[in-house]
MMTF fields as JSON, N, C-alpha, C and O atoms, coordinates in Angstrom:
{
  "mmtfVersion": "1.0.0",
  "mmtfProducer": "UNKNOWN",
  "numBonds": 439,
  "numAtoms": 440,
  "numGroups": 110,
  "numChains": 1,
  "numModels": 1,
  "chainsPerModel": [1],
  "groupsPerChain": [110],
  "chainIdList": ["A"],
  "bondAtomList": [4, 2, 8, 6, 12, 10, 16, 14, 20, 18, 24, 22, 28, 26, 32, 30, 36, 34, 40, 38, 44, 42, 48, 46, 52, 50, 56, 54, 60, 58, 64, 62, 68, 66, 72, 70, 76, 74, 80, 78, 84, 82, 88, 86, 92, 90, 96, 94, 100, 98, 104, 102, 108, 106, 112, 110, 116, 114, 120, 118, 124, 122, 128, 126, 132, 130, 136, 134, 140, 138, 144, 142, 148, 146, 152, 150, 156, 154, 160, 158, 164, 162, 168, 166, 172, 170, 176, 174, 180, 178, 184, 182, 188, 186, 192, 190, 196, 194, 200, 198, 204, 202, 208, 206, 212, 210, 216, 214, 220, 218, 224, 222, 228, 226, 232, 230, 236, 234, 240, 238, 244, 242, 248, 246, 252, 250, 256, 254, 260, 258, 264, 262, 268, 266, 272, 270, 276, 274, 280, 278, 284, 282, 288, 286, 292, 290, 296, 294, 300, 298, 304, 302, 308, 306, 312, 310, 316, 314, 320, 318, 324, 322, 328, 326, 332, 330, 336, 334, 340, 338, 344, 342, 348, 346, 352, 350, 356, 354, 360, 358, 364, 362, 368, 366, 372, 370, 376, 374, 380, 378, 384, 382, 388, 386, 392, 390, 396, 394, 400, 398, 404, 402, 408, 406, 412, 410, 416, 414, 420, 418, 424, 422, 428, 426, 432, 430, 436, 434],
  "bondOrderList": [1, 1, 1, 1, 1, 1, 1, 1, 1, 1, 1, 1, 1, 1, 1, 1, 1, 1, 1, 1, 1, 1, 1, 1, 1, 1, 1, 1, 1, 1, 1, 1, 1, 1, 1, 1, 1, 1, 1, 1, 1, 1, 1, 1, 1, 1, 1, 1, 1, 1, 1, 1, 1, 1, 1, 1, 1, 1, 1, 1, 1, 1, 1, 1, 1, 1, 1, 1, 1, 1, 1, 1, 1, 1, 1, 1, 1, 1, 1, 1, 1, 1, 1, 1, 1, 1, 1, 1, 1, 1, 1, 1, 1, 1, 1, 1, 1, 1, 1, 1, 1, 1, 1, 1, 1, 1, 1, 1, 1],
  "groupList": [{"groupName": "MET", "atomNameList": ["N", "CA", "C", "O"], "elementList": ["N", "C", "C", "O"], "formalChargeList": [0, 0, 0, 0], "bondAtomList": [1, 0, 2, 1, 3, 2], "bondOrderList": [1, 1, 2], "singleLetterCode": "M", "chemCompType": "L-PEPTIDE LINKING"}, {"groupName": "ILE", "atomNameList": ["N", "CA", "C", "O"], "elementList": ["N", "C", "C", "O"], "formalChargeList": [0, 0, 0, 0], "bondAtomList": [1, 0, 2, 1, 3, 2], "bondOrderList": [1, 1, 2], "singleLetterCode": "I", "chemCompType": "L-PEPTIDE LINKING"}, {"groupName": "LYS", "atomNameList": ["N", "CA", "C", "O"], "elementList": ["N", "C", "C", "O"], "formalChargeList": [0, 0, 0, 0], "bondAtomList": [1, 0, 2, 1, 3, 2], "bondOrderList": [1, 1, 2], "singleLetterCode": "K", "chemCompType": "L-PEPTIDE LINKING"}, {"groupName": "PHE", "atomNameList": ["N", "CA", "C", "O"], "elementList": ["N", "C", "C", "O"], "formalChargeList": [0, 0, 0, 0], "bondAtomList": [1, 0, 2, 1, 3, 2], "bondOrderList": [1, 1, 2], "singleLetterCode": "F", "chemCompType": "L-PEPTIDE LINKING"}, {"groupName": "TYR", "atomNameList": ["N", "CA", "C", "O"], "elementList": ["N", "C", "C", "O"], "formalChargeList": [0, 0, 0, 0], "bondAtomList": [1, 0, 2, 1, 3, 2], "bondOrderList": [1, 1, 2], "singleLetterCode": "Y", "chemCompType": "L-PEPTIDE LINKING"}, {"groupName": "ASP", "atomNameList": ["N", "CA", "C", "O"], "elementList": ["N", "C", "C", "O"], "formalChargeList": [0, 0, 0, 0], "bondAtomList": [1, 0, 2, 1, 3, 2], "bondOrderList": [1, 1, 2], "singleLetterCode": "D", "chemCompType": "L-PEPTIDE LINKING"}, {"groupName": "GLN", "atomNameList": ["N", "CA", "C", "O"], "elementList": ["N", "C", "C", "O"], "formalChargeList": [0, 0, 0, 0], "bondAtomList": [1, 0, 2, 1, 3, 2], "bondOrderList": [1, 1, 2], "singleLetterCode": "Q", "chemCompType": "L-PEPTIDE LINKING"}, {"groupName": "CYS", "atomNameList": ["N", "CA", "C", "O"], "elementList": ["N", "C", "C", "O"], "formalChargeList": [0, 0, 0, 0], "bondAtomList": [1, 0, 2, 1, 3, 2], "bondOrderList": [1, 1, 2], "singleLetterCode": "C", "chemCompType": "L-PEPTIDE LINKING"}, {"groupName": "ALA", "atomNameList": ["N", "CA", "C", "O"], "elementList": ["N", "C", "C", "O"], "formalChargeList": [0, 0, 0, 0], "bondAtomList": [1, 0, 2, 1, 3, 2], "bondOrderList": [1, 1, 2], "singleLetterCode": "A", "chemCompType": "L-PEPTIDE LINKING"}, {"groupName": "SER", "atomNameList": ["N", "CA", "C", "O"], "elementList": ["N", "C", "C", "O"], "formalChargeList": [0, 0, 0, 0], "bondAtomList": [1, 0, 2, 1, 3, 2], "bondOrderList": [1, 1, 2], "singleLetterCode": "S", "chemCompType": "L-PEPTIDE LINKING"}, {"groupName": "GLU", "atomNameList": ["N", "CA", "C", "O"], "elementList": ["N", "C", "C", "O"], "formalChargeList": [0, 0, 0, 0], "bondAtomList": [1, 0, 2, 1, 3, 2], "bondOrderList": [1, 1, 2], "singleLetterCode": "E", "chemCompType": "L-PEPTIDE LINKING"}, {"groupName": "LEU", "atomNameList": ["N", "CA", "C", "O"], "elementList": ["N", "C", "C", "O"], "formalChargeList": [0, 0, 0, 0], "bondAtomList": [1, 0, 2, 1, 3, 2], "bondOrderList": [1, 1, 2], "singleLetterCode": "L", "chemCompType": "L-PEPTIDE LINKING"}, {"groupName": "GLY", "atomNameList": ["N", "CA", "C", "O"], "elementList": ["N", "C", "C", "O"], "formalChargeList": [0, 0, 0, 0], "bondAtomList": [1, 0, 2, 1, 3, 2], "bondOrderList": [1, 1, 2], "singleLetterCode": "G", "chemCompType": "PEPTIDE LINKING"}, {"groupName": "TRP", "atomNameList": ["N", "CA", "C", "O"], "elementList": ["N", "C", "C", "O"], "formalChargeList": [0, 0, 0, 0], "bondAtomList": [1, 0, 2, 1, 3, 2], "bondOrderList": [1, 1, 2], "singleLetterCode": "W", "chemCompType": "L-PEPTIDE LINKING"}, {"groupName": "VAL", "atomNameList": ["N", "CA", "C", "O"], "elementList": ["N", "C", "C", "O"], "formalChargeList": [0, 0, 0, 0], "bondAtomList": [1, 0, 2, 1, 3, 2], "bondOrderList": [1, 1, 2], "singleLetterCode": "V", "chemCompType": "L-PEPTIDE LINKING"}, {"groupName": "HIS", "atomNameList": ["N", "CA", "C", "O"], "elementList": ["N", "C", "C", "O"], "formalChargeList": [0, 0, 0, 0], "bondAtomList": [1, 0, 2, 1, 3, 2], "bondOrderList": [1, 1, 2], "singleLetterCode": "H", "chemCompType": "L-PEPTIDE LINKING"}, {"groupName": "ASN", "atomNameList": ["N", "CA", "C", "O"], "elementList": ["N", "C", "C", "O"], "formalChargeList": [0, 0, 0, 0], "bondAtomList": [1, 0, 2, 1, 3, 2], "bondOrderList": [1, 1, 2], "singleLetterCode": "N", "chemCompType": "L-PEPTIDE LINKING"}, {"groupName": "THR", "atomNameList": ["N", "CA", "C", "O"], "elementList": ["N", "C", "C", "O"], "formalChargeList": [0, 0, 0, 0], "bondAtomList": [1, 0, 2, 1, 3, 2], "bondOrderList": [1, 1, 2], "singleLetterCode": "T", "chemCompType": "L-PEPTIDE LINKING"}, {"groupName": "ARG", "atomNameList": ["N", "CA", "C", "O"], "elementList": ["N", "C", "C", "O"], "formalChargeList": [0, 0, 0, 0], "bondAtomList": [1, 0, 2, 1, 3, 2], "bondOrderList": [1, 1, 2], "singleLetterCode": "R", "chemCompType": "L-PEPTIDE LINKING"}, {"groupName": "PRO", "atomNameList": ["N", "CA", "C", "O"], "elementList": ["N", "C", "C", "O"], "formalChargeList": [0, 0, 0, 0], "bondAtomList": [1, 0, 2, 1, 3, 2], "bondOrderList": [1, 1, 2], "singleLetterCode": "P", "chemCompType": "L-PEPTIDE LINKING"}],
  "groupTypeList": [0, 1, 2, 3, 2, 2, 4, 5, 4, 6, 7, 8, 9, 10, 1, 1, 11, 12, 11, 1, 9, 12, 2, 13, 2, 14, 11, 1, 11, 9, 15, 11, 9, 16, 6, 17, 3, 18, 4, 16, 10, 11, 6, 2, 11, 0, 19, 12, 8, 17, 6, 2, 0, 11, 17, 0, 6, 11, 18, 10, 11, 10, 16, 5, 12, 11, 14, 1, 18, 2, 14, 4, 8, 14, 8, 19, 19, 2, 14, 10, 4, 3, 11, 9, 19, 11, 12, 11, 9, 11, 14, 19, 0, 11, 16, 17, 11, 7, 10, 11, 12, 9, 5, 4, 11, 2, 16, 2, 6, 17],
  "groupIdList": [1, 2, 3, 4, 5, 6, 7, 8, 9, 10, 11, 12, 13, 14, 15, 16, 17, 18, 19, 20, 21, 22, 23, 24, 25, 26, 27, 28, 29, 30, 31, 32, 33, 34, 35, 36, 37, 38, 39, 40, 41, 42, 43, 44, 45, 46, 47, 48, 49, 50, 51, 52, 53, 54, 55, 56, 57, 58, 59, 60, 61, 62, 63, 64, 65, 66, 67, 68, 69, 70, 71, 72, 73, 74, 75, 76, 77, 78, 79, 80, 81, 82, 83, 84, 85, 86, 87, 88, 89, 90, 91, 92, 93, 94, 95, 96, 97, 98, 99, 100, 101, 102, 103, 104, 105, 106, 107, 108, 109, 110],
  "secStructList": [7, 3, 3, 3, 6, 6, 3, 3, 3, 1, 1, 2, 2, 2, 2, 2, 2, 2, 2, 2, 7, 1, 6, 6, 2, 2, 2, 2, 2, 2, 2, 2, 6, 6, 7, 7, 3, 3, 2, 2, 2, 2, 2, 2, 2, 7, 6, 6, 1, 7, 2, 2, 2, 2, 2, 2, 2, 2, 2, 2, 2, 2, 2, 6, 6, 1, 3, 3, 3, 3, 3, 3, 1, 7, 1, 1, 7, 3, 3, 3, 3, 3, 3, 7, 2, 2, 2, 2, 2, 6, 2, 2, 2, 2, 2, 2, 2, 2, 2, 2, 2, 2, 2, 2, 2, 2, 2, 2, 2, 7],
  "xCoordList": [0.846, 0.0, 0.895, 1.838, 0.585, 1.345, 0.429, -0.663, 0.864, 0.069, 0.623, 1.818, -0.279, 0.119, -1.071, -2.157, -0.868, -1.922, -3.221, -4.288, -3.132, -4.285, -4.972, -6.009, -4.433, -5.052, -4.121, -2.902, -4.717, -3.961, -4.005, -5.068, -2.844, -2.737, -2.162, -1.303, -2.641, -2.133, -0.86, -0.012, -0.736, 0.356, 0.797, -0.034, 2.073, 2.589, 2.019, 1.922, 1.641, 1.066, -0.264, -0.647, -0.968, -2.215, -1.968, -2.819, -0.811, -0.473, -0.366, -0.929, 0.345, 0.494, -0.855, -1.168, -1.656, -2.989, -3.821, -4.589, -3.668, -4.371, -3.911, -4.719, -2.62, -2.083, -2.587, -2.782, -2.801, -3.223, -4.723, -5.235, -5.426, -6.874, -7.542, -7.204, -8.466, -9.183, -9.491, -8.673, -10.66, -11.115, -10.11, -9.97, -9.411, -8.553, -7.064, -6.253, -6.678, -5.26, -4.374, -3.305, -4.799, -3.966, -3.811, -2.73, -4.892, -4.82, -3.91, -3.136, -3.999, -3.118, -1.663, -0.823, -1.376, -0.005, 0.467, 1.624, -0.424, -0.073, 0.292, 1.297, -0.512, -0.205, 1.113, 1.933, 1.31, 2.525, 3.764, 4.886, 3.577, 4.742, 5.447, 6.61, 4.749, 5.318, 5.888, 6.855, 5.285, 5.753, 5.154, 4.3, 5.617, 5.101, 3.877, 3.84, 2.872, 1.656, 1.253, 1.526, 0.597, -0.082, -1.482, -1.956, -2.139, -3.449, -4.452, -5.105, -4.573, -5.558, -5.275, -6.201, -4.006, -3.652, -4.138, -4.682, -3.929, -4.415, -5.936, -6.501, -6.579, -8.045, -8.578, -9.589, -7.912, -8.333, -8.147, -8.908, -7.139, -6.904, -7.927, -8.101, -8.606, -9.578, -10.89, -11.245, -11.617, -12.824, -13.909, -14.777, -13.885, -14.887, -14.627, -15.51, -13.429, -13.072, -13.517, -13.199, -14.246, -14.632, -13.406, -12.42, -13.481, -12.371, -12.091, -10.935, -13.148, -13.0, -12.301, -11.393, -12.729, -12.159, -10.701, -9.86, -10.404, -9.027, -8.116, -7.024, -8.569, -7.788, -7.556, -6.44, -8.605, -8.498, -7.522, -6.691, -7.625, -6.763, -5.309, -4.39, -5.096, -3.73, -3.135, -1.972, -3.919, -3.434, -3.081, -2.059, -3.929, -3.645, -2.357, -1.53, -2.189, -0.965, 0.259, 1.327, 0.1, 1.194, 1.494, 2.656, 0.463, 0.655, 1.279, 2.007, 0.989, 1.556, 2.946, 3.557, 3.447, 4.809, 4.965, 6.084, 3.855, 3.937, 4.044, 4.607, 3.509, 3.493, 4.109, 3.932, 4.833, 5.405, 4.663, 4.448, 4.281, 3.6, 4.597, 5.021, 4.967, 5.949, 5.239, 4.599, 5.364, 4.743, 5.828, 6.843, 5.603, 6.543, 6.069, 4.873, 6.993, 6.667, 6.562, 7.41, 5.516, 5.271, 3.803, 2.974, 3.507, 2.117, 1.755, 2.479, 0.691, -0.206, 0.489, 1.496, -0.064, 0.577, 0.74, -0.128, 1.863, 2.135, 2.443, 3.321, 1.707, 1.893, 2.035, 1.253, 3.034, 3.243, 3.25, 3.611, 2.844, 2.828, 3.71, 3.696, 4.48, 5.299, 5.508, 5.281, 5.937, 6.125, 7.391, 8.429, 7.28, 8.441, 9.221, 8.744, 10.404, 11.118, 10.273, 10.306, 9.523, 8.648, 7.556, 7.252, 6.969, 5.963, 6.532, 5.889, 7.739, 8.397, 8.644, 8.604, 8.896, 9.144, 7.887, 7.979, 6.718, 5.465, 5.144, 4.266, 5.838, 5.519, 5.562, 4.633, 6.587, 6.567, 5.343, 4.761, 4.955, 3.775, 2.513, 1.642, 2.413, 1.251, 1.185, 0.104, 2.335, 2.375, 1.912, 1.181, 2.341, 1.916, 0.412, -0.259, -0.125, -1.572, -2.326, -3.369, -1.805, -2.429, -2.432, -3.441, -1.313, -1.219, -2.174, -2.842, -2.237, -3.15, -4.599, -5.405, -4.923, -6.273, -6.622, -7.728, -5.687, -5.911, -6.101, -7.001, -5.255, -5.376, -6.712, -7.366, -7.099, -8.362, -9.532, -10.417, -9.531, -10.608, -10.638, -11.71, -9.465, -9.404, -10.015, -10.779, -9.676, -10.194, -11.693, -12.393, -12.189, -13.615, -14.453, -15.634, -13.856, -14.602, -14.622, -15.317, -13.874, -13.857, -14.86, -14.98],
  "yCoordList": [-1.179, 0.0, 1.248, 1.35, 2.175, 3.419, 4.57, 4.711, 5.387, 6.539, 7.78, 8.066, 8.524, 9.744, 10.689, 10.314, 11.91, 12.932, 12.428, 12.534, 11.901, 11.42, 10.189, 9.772, 9.606, 8.439, 7.235, 7.375, 6.065, 4.815, 4.242, 4.151, 3.859, 3.298, 1.896, 1.613, 1.025, -0.337, -0.405, -1.272, 0.518, 0.482, 1.922, 2.829, 2.128, 3.475, 4.067, 5.288, 3.221, 3.747, 4.447, 5.338, 4.058, 4.736, 6.201, 7.056, 6.483, 7.863, 8.702, 9.795, 8.207, 8.942, 9.111, 10.192, 8.051, 8.161, 9.211, 9.944, 9.281, 10.305, 11.709, 12.637, 11.869, 13.189, 13.688, 14.891, 12.783, 13.21, 13.036, 13.356, 12.532, 12.379, 13.737, 14.569, 13.935, 15.2, 15.395, 15.075, 15.914, 15.986, 16.659, 16.245, 17.68, 18.482, 18.306, 18.838, 17.587, 17.519, 16.896, 17.426, 15.791, 15.14, 16.055, 16.143, 16.738, 17.658, 18.849, 19.283, 19.372, 20.469, 20.015, 20.704, 18.862, 18.336, 18.094, 18.352, 17.602, 17.347, 18.643, 18.697, 19.673, 20.962, 21.529, 22.024, 21.454, 22.018, 21.186, 21.652, 19.969, 19.147, 19.691, 19.374, 20.504, 21.047, 22.449, 22.813, 23.235, 24.614, 25.246, 24.662, 26.445, 27.254, 28.012, 28.487, 28.122, 28.844, 29.824, 29.622, 30.889, 31.788, 31.229, 30.392, 31.7, 31.164, 31.257, 30.27, 32.435, 32.625, 31.736, 31.296, 31.473, 30.582, 29.159, 28.488, 28.714, 27.385, 27.319, 26.332, 28.375, 28.392, 28.292, 27.632, 28.937, 28.862, 27.458, 27.032, 26.745, 25.375, 24.388, 23.293, 24.788, 23.914, 24.66, 24.981, 24.942, 25.758, 25.133, 25.851, 23.837, 23.188, 23.331, 23.061, 23.75, 23.905, 25.274, 26.294, 25.293, 26.58, 27.229, 26.558, 28.533, 29.263, 28.715, 28.536, 28.45, 27.928, 26.57, 26.326, 25.69, 24.34, 24.368, 23.668, 25.171, 25.266, 25.803, 25.28, 26.849, 27.427, 26.395, 26.254, 25.675, 24.683, 23.566, 23.159, 23.078, 21.973, 22.422, 21.668, 23.641, 24.177, 24.299, 23.956, 24.781, 24.908, 23.551, 23.405, 22.557, 21.216, 20.669, 20.091, 20.85, 20.387, 21.122, 20.53, 22.407, 23.186, 22.707, 22.506, 22.524, 22.061, 20.671, 20.351, 19.849, 18.502, 18.465, 17.4, 19.622, 19.698, 19.293, 19.056, 19.207, 18.809, 20.006, 19.901, 21.135, 22.356, 23.485, 23.567, 24.349, 25.545, 26.759, 26.898, 27.627, 28.88, 30.004, 30.236, 30.697, 31.777, 33.108, 33.356, 33.966, 35.29, 36.318, 36.357, 37.151, 38.215, 39.52, 39.814, 40.29, 41.561, 42.669, 43.559, 42.604, 43.611, 44.014, 43.321, 45.139, 45.576, 45.637, 46.271, 45.022, 44.159, 42.86, 42.473, 42.194, 40.972, 39.923, 39.748, 39.246, 38.174, 36.906, 36.894, 35.842, 34.559, 33.489, 33.442, 32.634, 31.532, 30.21, 30.145, 29.168, 27.818, 26.921, 27.005, 26.061, 25.079, 23.87, 23.94, 22.782, 21.557, 21.623, 22.117, 21.119, 20.958, 19.731, 19.001, 19.496, 18.262, 17.004, 16.054, 17.005, 15.864, 15.749, 14.651, 16.88, 16.877, 16.384, 15.615, 16.827, 16.373, 14.869, 14.218, 14.321, 12.877, 12.063, 10.87, 12.699, 12.012, 12.006, 11.262, 12.818, 12.964, 11.631, 11.353, 10.792, 9.508, 8.66, 8.011, 8.666, 7.913, 8.498, 7.752, 9.823, 10.469, 10.148, 9.912, 10.141, 9.777, 8.337, 8.045, 7.449, 6.051, 5.933, 5.182, 6.668, 6.652, 7.133, 6.58, 8.152, 8.681, 7.624, 7.426, 6.958, 5.896, 4.749, 4.226, 4.36, 3.289, 3.689, 2.875, 4.942, 5.436, 5.396, 4.998, 5.804, 5.762, 4.333, 4.056, 3.425, 2.015, 1.433, 0.689, 1.778, 1.29, 1.747, 0.956, 3.026, 3.549, 2.877, 2.562, 2.656, 1.974, 0.583, 0.177, -0.14, -1.498, -1.508, -2.426, -0.514, -0.442, -0.033, -0.372, 0.69, 1.185, 0.198, 0.423, -0.887, -1.866, -2.97, -3.877],
  "zCoordList": [0.0, 0.0, 0.0, 0.784, -0.879, -0.988, -0.591, -1.14, 0.354, 0.786, 0.103, 0.176, -0.571, -1.273, -1.299, -1.741, -0.827, -0.824, -0.194, -0.798, 0.973, 1.737, 1.148, 1.663, 0.103, -0.517, -0.424, -0.333, -0.45, -0.476, -1.882, -2.496, -2.382, -3.724, -3.64, -2.805, -4.507, -4.587, -5.42, -5.209, -6.369, -7.335, -7.629, -7.657, -7.844, -8.111, -9.395, -9.519, -10.349, -11.595, -11.343, -12.102, -10.292, -9.941, -9.595, -9.842, -9.029, -8.675, -9.937, -10.002, -10.936, -12.2, -12.878, -13.377, -12.9, -13.496, -12.763, -13.386, -11.455, -10.68, -11.032, -11.076, -11.283, -11.624, -12.97, -13.148, -13.917, -15.258, -15.48, -16.553, -14.471, -14.605, -14.524, -13.682, -15.387, -15.494, -16.961, -17.823, -17.244, -18.632, -19.554, -20.705, -19.086, -19.962, -19.702, -20.46, -18.667, -18.292, -19.365, -19.665, -19.94, -20.959, -22.167, -22.75, -22.545, -23.679, -23.363, -24.217, -22.15, -21.735, -21.821, -22.399, -21.246, -21.266, -22.695, -23.026, -23.528, -24.924, -25.646, -26.355, -25.471, -26.102, -25.578, -26.351, -24.268, -23.676, -23.992, -23.792, -24.48, -24.835, -26.07, -26.317, -26.84, -28.071, -27.912, -28.58, -27.024, -26.861, -25.615, -24.947, -25.321, -24.223, -24.711, -25.846, -23.841, -24.205, -23.12, -21.937, -23.552, -22.628, -22.408, -23.177, -21.35, -20.979, -22.131, -22.469, -22.729, -23.8, -25.007, -25.689, -25.269, -26.378, -26.097, -26.974, -24.854, -24.478, -24.569, -25.039, -24.116, -24.135, -25.567, -25.806, -26.509, -27.914, -28.484, -29.353, -27.997, -28.459, -27.903, -28.439, -26.815, -26.149, -25.941, -24.807, -27.028, -26.907, -26.035, -25.538, -25.839, -24.996, -23.507, -22.693, -23.145, -21.729, -21.239, -21.851, -20.145, -19.568, -18.939, -18.634, -18.751, -18.136, -16.74, -16.357, -15.987, -14.624, -14.632, -13.837, -15.534, -15.587, -16.041, -15.477, -17.055, -17.538, -16.44, -16.219, -15.756, -14.657, -13.564, -13.065, -13.191, -12.125, -12.507, -11.695, -13.734, -14.133, -14.29, -13.968, -14.783, -14.85, -13.451, -13.241, -12.498, -11.112, -10.524, -9.852, -10.777, -10.265, -10.873, -10.167, -12.174, -12.833, -12.293, -12.136, -12.012, -11.431, -10.01, -9.657, -9.2, -7.821, -7.757, -6.817, -8.76, -8.801, -9.429, -9.519, -9.862, -10.384, -11.834, -12.289, -12.581, -13.985, -14.92, -16.01, -14.496, -15.306, -14.495, -13.28, -15.187, -14.56, -15.094, -16.298, -14.181, -14.518, -14.278, -13.146, -15.341, -15.227, -15.409, -16.431, -14.39, -14.413, -14.672, -13.977, -15.681, -16.016, -15.383, -15.382, -14.852, -14.2, -15.24, -15.305, -16.047, -17.075, -17.012, -16.423, -17.627, -17.73, -19.203, -19.971, -19.624, -18.843, -18.442, -19.034, -17.427, -16.932, -18.036, -18.891, -17.987, -18.947, -18.158, -17.295, -18.465, -17.797, -18.871, -19.821, -18.713, -19.649, -18.892, -17.717, -19.591, -19.039, -19.898, -21.126, -19.231, -19.94, -19.036, -17.828, -19.621, -18.854, -18.006, -18.445, -16.796, -15.921, -16.399, -17.268, -15.848, -16.204, -15.937, -16.719, -14.839, -14.558, -15.62, -16.086, -15.998, -17.061, -18.374, -19.09, -18.691, -19.928, -19.913, -20.957, -18.733, -18.647, -18.959, -19.249, -18.903, -19.218, -20.713, -21.148, -21.498, -22.928, -23.679, -24.437, -23.512, -24.228, -23.872, -24.741, -22.596, -22.18, -22.816, -23.263, -22.859, -23.477, -24.968, -25.508, -25.628, -27.052, -27.264, -28.21, -26.382, -26.469, -26.252, -26.961, -25.276, -25.046, -26.278, -26.626, -26.93, -28.145, -29.25, -29.926, -29.425, -30.436, -30.118, -31.011, -28.847, -28.444, -28.698, -29.147, -28.41, -28.663, -30.136, -30.504, -30.983, -32.435, -32.92, -33.713, -32.444, -32.826, -32.361, -33.091, -31.159, -30.615, -31.484, -31.811, -31.854, -32.699, -34.063, -34.58, -34.648, -35.949, -35.863, -36.739, -34.811, -34.639, -34.361, -34.789, -33.661, -33.333, -34.535, -34.613, -35.467, -36.62, -37.777, -38.768, -37.666, -38.764, -38.533, -39.357]
}
């Protein structure tokens, strides 16, 4: 049994799945795997995500150490988001999940 963030896990992989669980988290991580984005840019890439939900999921990813939020001391305020080293380490797994999803859909549609 592994205790992490007030929860008990049977396997360490459950922890990672918990970190990326959320309707928009995988998509956020996927976009940030390619480049740095400002908030409004991310929002345009995910028109189905409400402002509240996008903000909440970005904060969770930041609190979990997967995303870095950089605030520039300029007017108007400038904030950028990019993957932390830990977030970058998830990119190969996210790519594999994407490939598995594509393969699954191909097999289901035949």
